[in-house]
C-alpha positions as CSV (number, residue, x, y, z in Angstrom):
1,M,7.5,-144.8,-137.3
2,Q,6.9,-146.8,-140.5
3,R,10.4,-147.3,-141.6
4,N,11.5,-151.0,-141.7
5,N,14.7,-150.6,-139.7
6,M,12.8,-149.3,-136.7
7,K,10.6,-152.4,-136.4
8,G,13.2,-154.5,-134.6
9,L,13.5,-152.1,-131.6
10,R,12.8,-153.5,-128.1
11,I,10.8,-150.4,-127.6
12,Q,7.5,-151.6,-129.0
13,N,5.5,-148.3,-128.8
14,I,8.1,-146.1,-130.5
15,D,5.4,-144.5,-132.7
16,D,3.9,-143.0,-129.5
17,L,7.3,-141.8,-128.2
18,K,7.9,-139.2,-130.9
19,P,11.6,-138.8,-130.3
20,C,12.7,-135.2,-130.4
21,I,16.0,-134.4,-132.1
22,L,17.9,-131.1,-131.8
23,L,19.5,-130.1,-135.1
24,V,22.4,-127.6,-135.0
25,D,23.8,-126.2,-138.2
26,D,24.7,-122.7,-139.3
27,E,23.5,-123.4,-142.9
28,V,19.7,-122.9,-143.1
29,F,19.5,-125.0,-146.3
30,N,21.1,-128.0,-144.5
31,L,18.7,-127.6,-141.6
32,E,15.7,-127.6,-143.9
33,I,16.8,-130.8,-145.6
34,L,17.4,-132.5,-142.2
35,V,14.1,-131.4,-140.9
36,E,12.2,-132.7,-144.0
37,I,13.9,-136.1,-143.9
38,L,13.6,-136.7,-140.2
39,E,10.0,-135.4,-139.8
40,D,8.9,-137.4,-142.8
41,C,10.1,-140.5,-140.8
42,G,8.2,-139.6,-137.6
43,Y,10.8,-137.7,-135.6
44,V,10.1,-134.3,-134.0
45,T,12.8,-131.8,-134.6
46,E,14.0,-128.5,-133.2
47,T,16.7,-126.4,-134.8
48,A,19.5,-124.0,-133.8
49,Q,21.7,-122.1,-136.3
50,N,24.7,-121.6,-134.0
51,G,26.4,-123.1,-130.9
52,H,25.1,-120.3,-128.6
53,D,21.5,-121.0,-129.4
54,A,22.0,-124.7,-129.1
55,C,23.5,-124.4,-125.6
56,D,20.6,-122.2,-124.6
57,L,18.0,-124.7,-125.9
58,I,19.8,-127.5,-124.1
59,K,19.9,-125.5,-120.9
60,N,16.3,-124.4,-121.0
61,N,14.9,-127.8,-122.1
62,P,17.0,-130.4,-120.2
63,D,14.7,-133.4,-120.7
64,K,13.4,-132.6,-124.2
65,Y,15.9,-134.2,-126.6
66,Q,16.5,-137.9,-127.3
67,M,19.3,-137.1,-129.7
68,I,21.4,-134.1,-130.8
69,L,22.8,-133.7,-134.4
70,L,25.7,-131.2,-134.4
71,D,27.5,-129.6,-137.3
72,R,31.1,-129.5,-136.5
73,M,32.2,-126.4,-138.4
74,M,30.3,-123.4,-137.1
75,P,31.4,-119.8,-136.3
76,D,32.1,-118.8,-132.7
77,I,31.1,-122.0,-130.9
78,D,31.7,-125.1,-133.1
79,G,30.2,-128.6,-132.7
80,I,33.1,-129.9,-130.5
81,E,32.6,-127.0,-128.1
82,V,28.9,-127.6,-127.9
83,W,29.6,-131.3,-127.2
84,H,31.9,-130.4,-124.4
85,Y,29.1,-128.3,-122.9
86,I,26.7,-131.3,-123.2
87,K,29.2,-133.5,-121.5
88,R,29.2,-131.1,-118.5
89,Q,25.4,-131.7,-118.0
90,P,25.0,-134.9,-116.0
91,H,21.3,-135.3,-117.0
92,L,22.4,-135.5,-120.7
93,A,24.8,-138.4,-120.1
94,K,22.7,-140.9,-122.1
95,V,21.6,-138.6,-124.9
96,P,23.5,-139.6,-128.1
97,V,25.2,-137.0,-130.1
98,I,26.0,-137.3,-133.8
99,L,28.7,-135.0,-135.2
100,Q,28.4,-134.2,-138.9
101,S,31.2,-132.5,-140.8
102,A,32.9,-132.2,-144.2
103,K,36.1,-132.7,-142.2
104,A,36.2,-136.4,-142.6
105,A,39.9,-137.3,-142.6
106,K,40.8,-140.1,-140.2
107,Q,42.4,-137.6,-137.7
108,D,39.3,-135.4,-137.8
109,V,37.1,-138.4,-137.1
110,Q,39.4,-139.6,-134.4
111,E,39.3,-136.2,-132.7
112,G,35.6,-136.4,-132.5
113,L,35.8,-139.9,-131.1
114,D,38.5,-138.9,-128.6
115,A,36.1,-136.1,-127.4
116,G,33.5,-138.8,-126.7
117,V,31.2,-138.4,-129.7
118,L,29.9,-141.9,-130.5
119,Y,28.7,-141.2,-134.0
120,Y,30.5,-139.2,-136.7
121,L,28.7,-138.6,-140.0
122,P,31.0,-137.4,-142.8
123,K,29.5,-135.0,-145.4
124,P,28.2,-135.5,-148.0
125,F,25.9,-138.3,-146.8
126,T,22.8,-140.0,-148.3
127,K,19.4,-140.1,-146.7
128,D,19.8,-143.8,-146.0
129,Q,23.1,-143.2,-144.2
130,L,21.6,-140.4,-142.1
131,L,18.6,-142.5,-141.1
132,A,20.7,-145.6,-140.3
133,I,22.8,-143.7,-137.8
134,V,19.9,-141.6,-136.4
135,D,17.7,-144.7,-135.9
136,T,20.6,-146.6,-134.2
137,A,21.4,-143.7,-131.9
138,V,17.8,-143.1,-130.9
139,A,17.2,-146.9,-130.4
140,G,20.3,-147.0,-128.2
141,Y,18.9,-144.1,-126.1
142,F,15.5,-145.8,-125.5
143,N,17.0,-149.2,-124.9
144,G,19.5,-147.7,-122.4
145,K,16.7,-146.0,-120.6
146,D,14.7,-149.3,-120.5
147,S,17.8,-151.2,-119.3
148,D,18.2,-148.7,-116.4
149,S,14.7,-149.6,-115.1
150,C,15.7,-153.3,-115.1
151,L,18.8,-153.0,-112.9
152,T,18.8,-155.1,-109.8
153,D,19.9,-153.5,-106.5
154,Q,22.4,-156.0,-105.3
155,P,25.4,-155.3,-103.1
156,R,28.3,-153.8,-105.0
157,Q,30.8,-156.0,-103.2
158,Q,29.2,-159.1,-104.6
159,F,30.9,-158.2,-108.0
160,C,34.3,-157.1,-106.7
161,E,35.8,-160.4,-107.5
162,G,34.4,-163.5,-109.1
163,E,32.6,-164.5,-112.2
164,L,29.3,-163.5,-113.9
165,Q,27.5,-165.3,-116.7
166,F,24.8,-164.1,-119.1
167,C,23.1,-165.2,-122.4
168,S,20.8,-162.5,-123.8
169,M,21.2,-158.9,-125.0
170,D,19.2,-157.6,-122.0
171,E,21.4,-159.5,-119.6
172,A,24.5,-158.1,-121.4
173,R,23.4,-154.5,-120.9
174,N,22.3,-155.1,-117.3
175,T,25.6,-156.7,-116.5
176,A,27.5,-153.8,-118.0
177,S,25.5,-151.4,-115.8
178,L,26.2,-153.4,-112.7
179,L,29.9,-153.9,-113.3
180,S,30.5,-150.4,-114.4
181,S,29.4,-149.2,-110.9
182,L,32.6,-150.6,-109.5
183,C,34.7,-148.2,-111.6
184,P,35.5,-144.5,-111.6
185,D,33.6,-142.7,-114.3
186,P,31.0,-145.6,-114.6
187,Q,29.2,-144.1,-117.6
188,R,32.4,-144.3,-119.7
189,I,33.0,-147.9,-118.6
190,E,29.4,-148.9,-119.1
191,L,29.6,-147.8,-122.7
192,G,32.6,-150.0,-123.4
193,L,31.4,-153.0,-121.4
194,S,28.0,-152.9,-123.1
195,E,29.6,-152.8,-126.6
196,L,31.8,-155.7,-125.8
197,F,29.2,-157.8,-124.0
198,V,26.7,-157.3,-126.9
199,N,29.4,-158.2,-129.3
200,A,30.1,-161.4,-127.4
201,V,26.4,-162.4,-127.6
202,E,25.5,-161.5,-131.2
203,H,28.8,-162.1,-133.0
204,G,30.4,-164.6,-130.7
205,N,27.8,-167.0,-129.4
206,L,25.2,-166.4,-132.2
207,G,27.6,-166.1,-135.1
208,I,26.0,-163.0,-136.7
209,V,28.8,-161.5,-138.8
210,Y,29.3,-157.9,-139.7
211,Q,27.6,-157.7,-143.1
212,E,24.8,-160.0,-141.9
213,K,24.0,-157.6,-139.1
214,L,24.1,-154.6,-141.5
215,D,21.5,-156.3,-143.6
216,L,19.4,-157.3,-140.7
217,I,19.3,-153.8,-139.3
218,A,18.4,-152.4,-142.7
219,Q,15.5,-154.9,-142.9
220,G,14.3,-154.2,-139.4
221,N,15.0,-157.9,-138.4
222,W,18.1,-157.7,-136.2
223,L,16.7,-158.2,-132.7
224,A,14.2,-160.7,-134.0
225,E,17.0,-162.7,-135.5
226,V,19.0,-162.4,-132.2
227,E,16.0,-163.8,-130.3
228,R,15.5,-166.6,-132.8
229,R,19.1,-167.7,-132.6
230,L,19.1,-167.6,-128.9
231,Q,16.4,-170.3,-128.9
232,L,18.2,-172.6,-131.3
233,P,19.2,-175.9,-129.7
234,E,22.9,-175.3,-130.6
235,N,22.9,-172.0,-128.8
236,R,20.8,-172.6,-125.7
237,D,23.8,-173.5,-123.5
238,K,26.1,-170.9,-124.8
239,K,27.1,-168.2,-122.3
240,V,29.3,-165.2,-122.0
241,R,31.5,-165.4,-118.9
242,V,33.0,-162.3,-117.2
243,K,35.7,-162.7,-114.6
244,V,36.3,-159.6,-112.4
245,C,39.4,-159.0,-110.3
246,I,40.6,-156.0,-108.4
247,E,44.2,-155.7,-107.6
248,N,47.1,-153.1,-107.6
249,E,44.7,-150.1,-107.9
250,A,43.1,-151.5,-111.0
251,I,40.0,-153.5,-112.1
252,Y,40.5,-156.3,-114.6
253,F,37.7,-157.8,-116.7
254,D,38.2,-161.0,-118.6
255,I,35.3,-161.6,-121.1
256,K,35.0,-165.0,-122.9
257,D,32.2,-166.3,-125.2
258,D,31.6,-169.7,-126.5
259,G,31.9,-168.7,-130.2
260,M,34.5,-169.5,-132.8
261,G,36.2,-166.1,-132.6
262,F,36.6,-163.4,-135.3
263,D,39.1,-161.3,-137.1
264,Y,39.2,-158.7,-134.3
265,E,42.3,-156.8,-135.6
266,N,40.1,-155.2,-138.3
267,Y,37.9,-153.6,-135.7
268,L,40.4,-152.3,-133.1
269,E,40.9,-149.0,-134.9
270,F,38.3,-146.6,-136.3
271,N,37.6,-147.3,-139.9
272,R,36.3,-144.3,-142.0
273,E,34.6,-146.7,-144.4
274,R,32.4,-148.0,-141.5
275,S,31.7,-144.5,-140.1
276,T,28.3,-144.2,-141.8
277,N,27.1,-147.7,-141.1
278,S,24.7,-148.5,-138.4
279,H,27.3,-150.6,-136.5
280,G,30.9,-151.6,-136.5
281,R,32.5,-149.0,-134.2
282,G,31.9,-150.6,-130.8
283,I,35.3,-152.2,-130.3
284,A,37.2,-149.1,-131.4
285,I,35.0,-146.9,-129.2
286,A,35.6,-149.2,-126.2
287,K,39.4,-149.3,-126.9
288,T,39.6,-145.5,-127.4
289,L,37.2,-144.2,-124.8
290,S,36.6,-146.7,-122.1
291,F,39.6,-148.8,-121.0
292,D,43.2,-148.2,-120.1
293,E,44.1,-151.5,-121.7
294,L,42.2,-153.8,-124.1
295,E,43.7,-157.0,-125.5
296,Y,42.1,-159.8,-127.5
297,L,43.4,-163.3,-127.0
298,G,43.7,-166.3,-129.2
299,N,41.1,-166.4,-132.0
300,G,39.1,-163.4,-130.7
301,N,36.6,-165.0,-128.4
302,Q,38.3,-163.7,-125.3
303,V,39.2,-160.1,-124.4
304,R,41.0,-158.7,-121.3
305,L,40.4,-155.2,-120.0
306,K,42.0,-153.0,-117.5
307,V,40.6,-149.9,-115.7
308,N,42.9,-147.9,-113.5
309,M,41.2,-146.9,-110.2
310,Q,43.1,-143.5,-110.1
């Protein structure tokens, strides 16, 4: 892909990967526009004009798609119902789904997030907004697959109680994968831990603020800037520390970074103004989907989480 904001991906040979996206919309004109935009940017696309056909394609091609873009409002089977079908397929657990809809009131967006859809694209949207979310979702898919291959096979009980430390983005994702294995529904917990761990590295220890990250992603320089800042003398000794404790039928995670903190209250709830940006939903997603309790402490460089075991 030649677009700038794809250059910062950890996946170096993404041009050769040719990610395939399933587009589902009952309006032919909408599909034609989506196909033209995405294929011009190097994606492979396949289309379905209703929920029934989408479910059939997913069933018959279980390993084909790296992302699915669903229209919410369709006759018979709507986008939310197709999403519930996808959720029932274990092999699709890491495939990102974007839900697009003209129903973009806060309660409509929240319903999609509550259902587990990570990306919600309100209509009408611009080409740049579409590509920002698609690129981010596909990058997350490939980076997640790459992270899976890096997991160490250490005894689970080693992490039942104690403290772990990490510095880099890769270590953050790997630690999230390891610790989530302690929990019921580990995929749901891994999602939240990964969001919070990455946030602790890039925003906490490295001081990359919201607008700065938005600009870096648009320029294709985000991960390069993360790596550069990790090597700065003032950041080399900074760590994220995670304390884990299991008691009273619950797992508690205490995450603390070495940063100055941030105005976390603005990010605890879903914000429609950020819904089309390439980032900014992670904390709200973690709070809504992953944990039974989430509480930031002090200036925001520490967060406590609770996961009920039953």
